[in-house]
C-alpha positions in Angstrom: 44.0 81.1 -62.5 40.3 80.8 -61.4 38.6 77.5 -60.7 36.5 78.1 -63.8 39.5 78.3 -66.1 41.5 75.4 -64.5 42.5 72.8 -67.0 40.3 69.7 -67.2 40.2 66.4 -69.0 37.4 64.1 -70.1 36.1 61.4 -67.7 35.1 58.0 -69.2 33.4 55.1 -67.5 35.1 51.8 -68.5 33.4 48.4 -68.3 35.3 46.6 -65.5 33.9 43.2 -66.5 36.7 43.0 -69.0 40.0 43.9 -67.3 41.6 44.2 -70.7 39.5 47.2 -71.4 40.5 48.8 -68.1 44.2 48.0 -68.9 43.9 49.6 -72.3 42.2 52.7 -71.0 44.4 53.1 -68.0 47.7 53.5 -69.9 46.6 56.7 -71.7 45.0 57.9 -68.5 48.3 57.6 -66.7 50.5 59.1 -69.4 48.1 62.0 -69.9 47.3 61.3 -73.5 43.8 60.0 -72.9 40.7 60.6 -70.7 40.5 59.9 -67.0 38.7 56.7 -66.3 36.2 55.3 -63.7 36.3 51.5 -64.0 32.9 50.1 -63.0 31.0 46.8 -63.2 27.8 48.6 -64.2 26.8 51.9 -65.8 27.5 54.5 -63.1 25.0 57.4 -62.9 25.7 61.1 -62.3 29.2 61.3 -63.7 30.4 64.7 -64.8 31.9 65.0 -68.4 35.2 66.2 -67.1 37.5 66.2 -64.1 40.6 68.2 -63.1 43.4 67.6 -65.5 45.6 65.9 -62.8 43.0 63.2 -62.1 43.8 60.0 -63.9 41.5 57.4 -62.2 38.3 57.6 -60.2 37.6 54.7 -57.9 34.1 54.1 -56.5 34.2 52.7 -53.0 31.9 49.9 -51.8 29.5 51.9 -49.8 29.2 48.9 -47.5 28.0 51.0 -44.6 26.9 54.2 -46.3 26.8 56.2 -49.5 29.5 55.2 -52.0 32.4 57.6 -52.5 34.2 58.4 -55.8 37.8 58.8 -55.0 40.0 60.9 -57.4 43.5 59.6 -57.9 46.3 61.3 -59.8 48.9 59.6 -61.9 51.5 61.0 -59.6 49.8 59.3 -56.6 49.6 56.0 -58.3 53.2 56.2 -59.4 54.3 57.1 -55.9 52.4 54.0 -54.6 54.0 51.8 -57.2 57.5 53.1 -56.5 57.1 52.6 -52.7 55.8 49.0 -53.3 58.7 48.2 -55.6 61.1 49.4 -53.0 59.7 47.1 -50.4 59.4 44.2 -52.9 63.0 44.6 -53.9 62.2 45.7 -57.4 59.5 45.3 -60.1 58.1 42.0 -61.4 55.2 40.6 -63.2 51.7 40.8 -61.6 48.8 38.5 -61.8 45.4 40.4 -61.6 43.1 38.2 -59.5 40.8 40.8 -58.1 38.3 42.9 -60.1 39.7 45.8 -62.0 37.4 48.3 -60.3 38.9 47.5 -56.9 41.8 49.8 -55.9 43.8 46.6 -55.5 43.1 45.8 -59.1 43.9 49.3 -60.3 47.1 49.0 -58.3 48.1 45.8 -60.0 47.6 47.4 -63.4 49.3 50.7 -62.4 52.3 48.9 -61.0 52.6 46.9 -64.2 52.4 50.1 -66.3 55.1 51.9 -64.4 57.3 48.8 -64.4 56.8 48.3 -68.1 55.6 44.8 -67.6 52.5 43.0 -69.0 50.1 41.6 -66.3 48.3 38.4 -66.6 44.6 39.0 -66.1 42.0 36.6 -64.7 38.4 37.1 -65.5 36.7 38.7 -62.4 33.8 36.3 -62.5 33.9 32.9 -60.8 37.3 32.8 -59.1 38.3 29.2 -58.6 41.5 27.4 -57.6 41.6 25.8 -61.1 41.3 29.2 -62.8 44.0 30.6 -60.6 46.4 27.7 -61.4 45.8 28.2 -65.1 46.5 31.9 -64.9 49.7 31.4 -63.0 50.9 29.1 -65.8 50.7 32.2 -68.1 53.3 34.1 -66.1 56.7 34.3 -67.7 58.8 36.3 -65.2 60.7 34.7 -62.3 59.7 37.6 -60.0 56.0 37.5 -59.7 53.4 39.1 -57.4 49.6 38.9 -56.7 47.1 40.7 -54.6 44.3 38.6 -53.0 41.4 39.1 -50.6 41.3 36.7 -47.6 38.4 34.6 -49.0 40.5 33.9 -52.1 43.5 32.9 -50.1 41.4 30.6 -48.0 39.9 29.0 -51.1 43.4 28.5 -52.7 44.8 26.8 -49.5 42.2 24.1 -50.0 43.9 23.0 -53.2 47.3 21.4 -53.3 47.8 22.5 -56.9 46.9 26.1 -56.0 49.3 26.0 -53.0 52.1 24.9 -55.4 51.2 27.8 -57.7 51.2 30.2 -54.8 54.6 29.0 -53.8 56.0 30.4 -57.1 55.2 34.0 -56.1 57.9 36.3 -54.7 55.2 38.1 -52.6 51.5 37.5 -52.0 49.6 40.6 -50.8 46.4 40.0 -48.8 44.1 42.9 -48.1 40.7 44.5 -48.7 39.5 43.4 -45.3 40.7 42.0 -42.0 42.6 38.7 -42.4 42.1 36.0 -39.8 45.2 35.2 -38.0 44.6 31.4 -38.4 44.5 31.9 -42.2 47.8 33.8 -42.3 49.4 31.3 -40.1 48.2 28.4 -42.3 49.6 30.2 -45.4 53.0 30.9 -43.8 53.2 27.3 -42.5 53.0 26.2 -46.1 56.0 28.4 -46.8 54.1 31.1 -48.7 55.4 34.7 -48.7 52.3 36.4 -47.5 52.1 40.1 -46.4 49.0 41.8 -45.1 48.2 45.3 -46.5 46.2 48.1 -45.0 45.0 51.2 -46.9 42.1 52.3 -49.1 41.3 54.0 -52.3 42.1 57.3 -50.6 45.7 56.1 -50.2 46.1 54.5 -53.7 45.7 51.1 -52.0 47.6 49.5 -49.2 49.9 52.0 -47.6 50.9 49.9 -44.6 52.3 46.3 -45.1 52.4 44.0 -42.1 51.8 46.9 -39.8 54.7 48.9 -41.2 54.2 52.1 -43.4 55.5 51.9 -47.0 58.5 54.2 -47.7 57.2 57.8 -47.8 54.1 57.0 -45.7 53.5 58.4 -42.2 51.0 57.1 -39.7 49.6 58.8 -36.6 46.7 58.4 -34.3 44.4 61.3 -33.5 41.8 60.4 -30.8 42.5 56.8 -31.6 41.6 57.4 -35.3 44.2 56.3 -37.8 45.5 59.1 -40.1 47.9 58.5 -43.1 50.0 60.9 -45.1 52.3 60.5 -48.1 52.6 61.3 -51.8 50.0 58.6 -52.7 47.0 60.4 -51.2 44.0 61.0 -53.3 43.0 64.4 -54.6 39.6 64.1 -52.8 36.1 63.0 -53.6 34.5 63.6 -57.0 31.8 66.4 -56.7 31.9 66.2 -52.9 34.0 69.1 -51.5 32.4 68.9 -48.0 33.4 65.2 -47.6 36.8 65.9 -49.0 37.4 68.7 -46.5 36.4 66.4 -43.6 38.7 63.5 -44.7 41.7 65.3 -46.0 43.3 67.9 -43.8 46.4 70.0 -43.5 48.4 69.9 -40.3 51.7 71.9 -40.0 51.9 71.9 -43.7 51.4 68.1 -44.1 48.3 66.7 -45.8 46.7 63.9 -43.9 43.9 61.4 -44.7 41.6 60.7 -41.7 40.5 57.1 -42.0 37.3 55.6 -40.6 39.5 53.1 -38.5 40.8 53.1 -35.0 44.0 51.4 -34.0 47.2 51.2 -31.9 50.8 51.8 -32.7 53.2 49.7 -30.7 57.0 49.9 -31.4 56.2 51.5 -34.7 53.8 48.7 -35.8 50.2 49.6 -36.6 47.4 47.4 -35.3 44.0 48.1 -36.8 41.3 47.5 -34.2 38.4 48.1 -36.6 36.2 50.8 -38.0 35.2 53.7 -35.7 31.6 53.1 -36.5 32.0 49.4 -35.8 32.8 50.2 -32.1 29.8 49.5 -29.9 29.3 49.8 -26.1 28.0 46.5 -24.7 27.3 46.6 -21.0 29.5 49.7 -20.6 32.5 48.0 -22.4 33.9 49.0 -25.8 33.7 46.2 -28.3 35.1 46.2 -31.9 32.8 44.3 -34.2 35.8 44.0 -36.6 37.8 42.1 -33.9 34.8 39.9 -33.1 34.4 39.2 -36.8 38.0 38.3 -37.2 37.8 35.9 -34.2 34.6 34.3 -35.6 36.2 33.8 -39.0 39.1 32.0 -37.4 36.8 29.2 -36.4 36.3 26.2 -38.7 33.7 26.8 -41.5 33.2 30.5 -40.6 35.6 32.2 -43.0 32.7 34.1 -44.6 30.7 35.0 -41.4 29.8 38.6 -40.8 29.3 40.3 -37.4 26.9 43.2 -37.0 25.5 45.0 -34.0 22.0 44.6 -32.6 20.0 46.1 -29.8 20.1 44.1 -26.5 17.6 44.4 -23.7 20.3 44.1 -21.0 23.6 45.3 -22.5 22.3 48.0 -24.8 24.1 46.5 -27.9 25.7 43.2 -28.6 27.4 41.5 -31.5 25.3 39.1 -33.7 26.9 36.6 -36.1 25.3 36.1 -39.5 26.6 33.0 -41.3 25.7 30.4 -43.9 27.3 27.6 -41.9 25.6 26.5 -38.6 27.5 26.9 -35.4 26.3 26.2 -31.8 25.9 29.5 -29.9 27.4 28.4 -26.6 30.5 27.0 -28.3 30.8 30.2 -30.3 30.5 32.4 -27.2 33.1 30.3 -25.4 35.5 30.6 -28.2 35.1 34.4 -28.5 35.4 34.9 -24.7 38.6 33.0 -24.8 40.0 35.1 -27.7 38.6 38.5 -26.7 36.4 39.2 -23.7 33.0 38.4 -22.2 31.6 41.6 -23.6 32.5 40.5 -27.1 30.5 37.3 -26.9 27.8 37.2 -29.6 24.2 37.3 -28.4 22.8 35.4 -31.4 23.6 33.4 -34.5 21.5 34.0 -37.6 21.7 31.3 -40.3 20.9 32.5 -43.8 21.2 30.9 -47.3 23.6 33.5 -48.7 25.5 36.5 -47.5 24.3 39.6 -49.5 27.3 41.1 -51.3 28.1 44.4 -52.9 29.5 44.7 -56.4 33.0 45.0 -54.9 32.7 41.6 -53.3 32.3 42.9 -49.7 29.4 42.0 -47.5 26.5 44.4 -47.7 26.3 45.3 -44.1 23.3 47.6 -44.5 21.3 44.7 -45.9 22.6 42.5 -43.1 21.6 45.0 -40.4 18.0 44.7 -41.7 18.2 40.9 -41.4 19.1 41.3 -37.7 16.1 43.6 -37.1 13.5 41.2 -38.6 
């Protein structure tokens, strides 16, 4: 059968401001009776009318450091991800949707609910607060319950005793989407919360590695320090971007691998993500991971939303710069980072701004922040 005659299905954009609309459209997308969907908080441009028949969901990535990608996921991939998650969780349960429905984490919550035959409780994506979270938890009816959060949400909930009590009712709390400060995880676990960190991306149908350990069916390897993942939950590729698909998805000895943008280490079978490959800088001849610096900065009091970017340095070539909305004294900051990491990782400057620019996905807009540094 030629490419021109391959079966296709319609592709619809779904307003992600209302997660109920995404939930309603996702079910026929997964069972094959309806169109494939691209959940989006705005009206995406340049969408084709159709996609390959095996594509159920298209997820647009943040584009935090470059052009956004539209990742094509099959129902089989999402089902494999849900099955692997259930195996690690000890079976299905009821999910609370607390992240936007156009995030892969949000799609995962809804897909896991669909394959488990359960009804999720859905929070409105706007204005996440501890009070709104507590109210949503009260709507859950199952004893086994799960939620996916990003680190800033967990940090906000830990500030409320009522929210902590609500979190304590969950069988498992998944935290992902970005690097989680060790101090935040320690604080959550000290309160008796069942927290697991997840690592993955839209290209892997969400978190494929939990607490550094691959989900059942997932394999991890390092190629030139770059993390590569394989398994039945891999995406089909990128919508209308065959060149990028060929670069990111490769066959090796008959196994299909996704080449991530991250570098890491594997020690005793446990994966440690050191940061993005393009977040590695050379400062005074020493490799420095901006992700590791950012994680260390965010572990300091009041700096949970700080962002670290690179800037030219007249002596070292490049150096980390901290952008934050909460003032911190540079010498104290440098001392803390040297203690946690190294002298080369010490930030050269602190830039105080009124508000961190964000993308629609809730991640910092690092392209905009880079321009702030150069002003």
